C-alpha positions, 0 to 999 in steps of 0.5 A: 717154746714159750719158756718162762722162769718158774718161780718168781726170782725178784730181780732176775732178768726174763729169759729173753733179756740179753744185756751188756750189764750183769743182771743175775749172779754168773752161774745161777740156775733157774727152773723154767717152764712152758705153760702154754704146751699141751702138756706143760713142759719144764726145764732149766736155765743158767745165766752166763756171760758170752765170749768169743763169736756172737751166738744165735738162738738155738746154737749150742754153746760150751760153757765153763762152769768155773768161769760162767762163760759161753762159747759157740760149740765147735764144729768137731769134738769138745770137752765139758758141759753145753747149753742151748742159747735162748737168744741172740747173745753178742760176745760180752753179753749176759743171757740165760742158756737152756741146760734141761728140757726141751730144747729148739737146737740148730740142726740143718740136716735131717734127723730122726726122733730118738736118735743120739746127737752129734755135732755137725762137722763144719757148723759150729754150734749146729747138731746132727744124728750122724755118729762121728767119734768123739763128737757125741753129746750126751744127756741129749736125745733127738725129739723131733725132725728137722723143721720142728719147730721151724725150719733148720731147728730140731727139738732135742730132750736135754739134761745137762748135756755135755761133750763126750770127748775124745774116743780112743 
């Protein structure tokens, strides 16, 4: 995807910008668009500060909407909202993370279009379509098989996704 901020937001950094200096209000949400696609694609991104382990582009992250921080999603159950990293983001850096639209996500195992999305056991930040109790990501569906757009990635359709959490 070649997403960019849809409306010119004066002073906001580009979606590809990663910096150790804050460039926008934490928690700011912007509309994003990819006008290069055959059919223009839209979505949303949120501006957050990364903490913990470095995050690679396509990784799923858990974010705290109060503190506006993002951490690499665990390989097991979690609670709360998730986003997709648009960039490589080192701990302590500020960046945009995708929360809606067609997102390229790390998916090393084969997945089927239309399937539900689950965390991939033993690989933080990665997803799979194998059902595991308590590991489902709600408001997310597999759009393409693994390998599209490139090796180890798949497109997911997301709309402010979140961890299902514990299931009893």
